[in-house]
C-alpha positions in Angstrom: -5.0 -33.2 -50.1 -8.7 -33.1 -49.8 -8.8 -34.5 -46.3 -9.4 -32.3 -43.3 -6.4 -31.8 -41.1 -6.5 -32.4 -37.3 -6.7 -28.7 -36.6 -9.7 -28.1 -38.9 -11.7 -31.2 -38.1 -12.4 -30.4 -34.4 -13.3 -27.1 -32.8 -10.7 -25.4 -30.7 -11.0 -26.3 -27.1 -8.8 -23.4 -26.1 -10.4 -20.1 -25.2 -9.1 -16.7 -24.9 -8.7 -16.5 -21.1 -7.2 -13.0 -21.3 -10.4 -11.6 -22.8 -12.5 -12.9 -19.9 -9.9 -11.7 -17.4 -10.2 -8.3 -18.9 -14.0 -8.4 -18.5 -13.6 -9.4 -14.8 -11.0 -6.8 -14.1 -13.0 -4.1 -15.8 -16.1 -5.0 -13.9 -14.1 -4.8 -10.6 -12.7 -1.4 -11.7 -16.2 -0.1 -12.4 -17.7 -1.5 -9.2 -14.9 -0.5 -6.8 -16.0 3.1 -6.2 -19.8 2.5 -6.0 -19.1 -0.4 -3.6 -17.0 1.8 -1.4 -19.6 4.5 -1.4 -22.2 2.0 -0.5 -20.2 0.7 2.4 -19.7 4.3 3.6 -23.5 4.7 3.5 -24.2 1.5 5.4 -21.6 1.7 8.1 -21.5 4.6 10.5 -17.8 4.1 11.3 -16.9 4.7 7.6 -17.2 8.2 6.3 -17.7 9.2 2.7 -14.2 10.5 2.3 -12.9 7.1 3.5 -14.3 5.7 0.3 -11.5 7.6 -1.5 -9.3 4.6 -0.7 -11.1 2.8 -3.6 -9.8 5.2 -6.1 -6.4 3.6 -6.6 -8.0 0.2 -6.5 -10.3 1.2 -9.3 -7.4 2.6 -11.3 -5.2 -0.5 -10.9 -8.1 -2.8 -12.0 -8.8 -0.5 -14.9 -5.2 -0.5 -16.1 -5.2 -4.3 -15.7 -8.3 -4.6 -17.8 -6.8 -2.4 -20.6 -3.6 -4.4 -20.6 -5.4 -7.8 -20.6 -7.8 -6.6 -23.4 -4.9 -5.5 -25.5 -3.1 -8.9 -25.0 -6.4 -10.7 -25.8 -6.7 -8.7 -29.1 -3.1 -9.5 -30.0 -3.7 -13.2 -29.4 -6.9 -13.0 -31.5 -4.8 -11.4 -34.3 -2.1 -14.0 -34.0 -4.5 -16.9 -34.3 -6.4 -15.2 -37.1 -9.6 -15.2 -34.9 -9.7 -18.9 -34.3 -9.3 -18.6 -30.5 -12.3 -16.3 -30.2 -12.9 -13.7 -27.6 -13.4 -10.6 -29.7 -16.5 -9.5 -27.9 -15.2 -10.1 -24.4 -12.0 -8.3 -25.2 -14.0 -5.3 -26.5 -16.2 -5.3 -23.4 -13.1 -5.6 -21.1 -11.6 -2.6 -22.9 -14.8 -0.5 -22.5 -15.1 -1.4 -18.9 -11.4 -0.6 -18.3 -11.8 2.8 -19.9 -15.0 3.5 -17.9 -13.3 2.4 -14.7 -10.3 4.6 -15.4 -12.7 7.5 -16.0 -14.4 6.9 -12.7 -11.1 6.7 -10.9 -10.0 10.0 -12.4 -13.3 11.7 -11.7 -13.1 10.4 -8.1 -9.6 11.7 -7.7 -10.6 15.1 -9.1 -13.6 15.3 -6.7 -11.5 14.4 -3.6 -8.8 16.8 -4.6 -11.3 19.6 -5.2 -12.9 18.9 -1.8 -9.6 19.1 0.0 -8.6 22.3 -1.9 -11.9 24.0 -1.2 -12.0 22.9 2.4 -8.4 24.2 3.1 -9.3 27.4 1.3 -12.3 28.0 3.5 -10.5 27.3 6.7 
């Protein structure tokens, strides 16, 4: 059996969509808080504390990026790397962790502000 099989003779046209979805979700997680702060700076009707509404949005996108990156890595392992997407899955995971850290830092900052402002009043 020296002939090539159909699976080895042509490159795989399937791609690891979960890995790229993890990158997109991670990018949205990282960009949510700076975008909300930028909107608060541009619009006079929006105050800086109103940008805190982006904290749960960033957290949801970050968790989604982590879940998608994990699924992509499992798919890579199941296909023994033939499906590709190792680098995008890794980038999605890093962006997801960074987005989650930004969301937690934003939540701590807003909670500290409210705690200190109620303590002063």
